[in-house]
N, C-alpha and C positions, 0 to 999 in steps of 0.2 A: 241595459246599457243607454247612458244619456246620448242624445245626438246634439250636434253642433249646428245649430241654426245659422250661424256666419258664414258656412261654407256655400260657396257660390258655384265652384269649379273642382272637378277631381281629374288630376293627371296619374299618368302610371307610366311605371317602367315596363320594358317588354320582357327581356329575358330572365326567366326564373320569377317572373311576377303575374304575366297574363298566361304563361304555360310552365310548367313545373322545371325547377331547376335541375332536376335529374336528367331531364332530356339534353339540357344544355350541357352538362358536365360530359354525358356521354359521347355527344356529338362532337365535342371540343377533343375529347380524347381519341375518336376514331380519326378526326382530322390531324392530331398531333401525330398518331402511327403512321401516316400517311406522309406527312410533310414536319417531320420532328425539328429540322433546323429553322425552317420558317416560322414555325409556330413558336418556337421558343424565342426567336428574335423579335416577333410581333408582341409577345407578352411583354419583353424588356422593354421595346421602345414605348408601348403603351405607358409602362409604370416611368419611364422618363419623362414624358409629356405630362403625366399629372404632377411629378415631383417638381417641375419648373412652372406648373400653374398654367400651362397653355402655350400654343404658338400660334403665329399670324396665318400660316399656311400648314395645316396638318398633315395634308397628303404629301406635301413636297419634305416636311420634315420626316416622315415616316420613311420615305424612299431614302434620304441620306441615312438615316439612323440604322435602317434594316441593311443597306448596303455596307455600313460600318461593322454591324455585327455578323454578318455573314462573309464579309470581305470579297464583295462581289462588286461589279460596276453598277452604278446606278441605273442603267437603262436596265440590266437584268432584275434587278430590285423591285423595281418600277412594274417590270413584267410580272414578277411573281406574286406581288400584293393584289395587282387587279385581277390577274387569274384564279388566284387560289384564295386568298382573304375574301376580297368582295365579289367572287365569282362562286367558286366551289363550297368555301366555309358558309358563305349566307344562302346558298342554295340547300346546303344540308340543314340549317336551321329552320329553313322554311318549311320543313317536314312537321314541324312541332303542332302538337294538338293543344288548345287551350285547357285550362282548368274547367270541369263541367260547371261550375257556379259562376264563371265570368260573364257569359252572356245574359244570364238572368239579372245579374247585378248592373249592368250596363243599361239594360232595359229599363231598369227601375229608376236609375240615376237620369236618364234621359227624361222619362216620364215626369219625374219631379222637376223638371227644369234646369238641371245644372248643365253647365258646359262641361267638355270631358276632351283629354287629348293624350298623347305618349310623346314622353321624351326618352331617347335612347342614345348611348354611345355609338350606335353602329348607324348606317344609313336607313333612313325610313324609306322603305322600297316593298318588293314582294316579300321579303319575309313578314312584314309587319301585316300586310295585305293578306297573305296566306291565311292568316289568323281568322279572317272573316268578320271583322269587327269596323271596317272602314267608314259604315254608315254613322258610327257613334261619335268619331273624333272631329272636334271643332279646329283642332290644331295637331300639327304633328313635327316634331322639332328632333333633328338628328345634331346632337353635339359633335359628332364627327366631321360635320361641314363647317364648324363654327372654330374648330381648333383648340377649344376649352372642354376638355371632357369633365364628367361628374368626379369629383363633388364641386368643381367651379359652379359659382351661380349662374354664368352667362346663359344657358339654356334654359334654366328656370324662369329667369327674368325676361326672356325673348317671349316664352310660353305666356306669361302673365300679360305683357305688353300686346301679344296678338288677340289675346281672348278679352283685353280692355277690363280686366279684373285685378283688383288690389291683392298682393301677393299674401296678404294675411288672411284672404277671402278663400285661398285655394289650398287644397291638401294634396299631397305627393304621396302615391302608393308605390312601394319598392321593395325588394327583398335583401338588397347589400346595403348594410347600415352605414359603412364608411364612406359610400358613394350617394347611394339614395337618400338616405335620411340626412346626412351631413350636409349634402348638397340642398336638400330642399330648406332646411332651417337656414344655411347660409343664405339663402335667398329671401328670408322672412316667412316662408309658407310653413302650413301644418305639414306633419309627416306621419303615414301611417307604414309600420313596419311588419312585413309578412315575414314571421318566425314564429317557431313553436315556443319559444319565450324569449322574454325581453333580455338585451343585452344589460350589463351592470351600469347604473346610472345613465340609463337611455334616455335620450333628448326627444324620441318619437312621443307623438301624442296620443298614439294608440299602438299596441303591439298585438297581431291577431295571426291565427292560424286557420280560421274559418271565415269564408268570406260573408257569411252572413253577419258575423259579428262587425266587419266593416260597413255592411249596409246599415245595421243597426246604429252604429255610431253616427253615420253620416245623415241619415234619415230619421232615425228614432221609432223604426217599426220592424 
């Protein structure tokens, strides 16, 4: 597989990319069974935020939308979101174990002199640190704090700005085509899609299911 010598930085999605999507789905289902109304409300409000392209204050908007969906006072909605979504749910996801190949890949990329980082729609905190890769990240961006969730390009562009590397010299690695791949391409980055097969008419620069293939694409070895 031919490498791309123009790549100077590699950015990663977190959920379903650094660790298996199966764990994310299983954990989300467990959380839903414990908090079905809140889970449904959160899923709907995130969809609404994406549909309008983002908001100035995401957390304030989420409280308002959650209160409306659940027909509860804003104060109660805020408490539920903080306690269960940003508390319990994030704690549950922090138990994830990374793909076995990931650390070796990160070590090789770092040795080759590439800059690295993560972009996630959720807070960058204990869940990301629990994976044990903090020493590799030059930048860690949470779209959640920006009010513009993927596939909006804001978080991608901020990462490029902080890295001081042109977007076209950055490749973003993610498993969600409509959020990760579309978002990266909107920002002018290259995109690597973690999937068993390419989606029809994919705009990804590479679709892979084995991290060794991604390593070969980036480093050529």
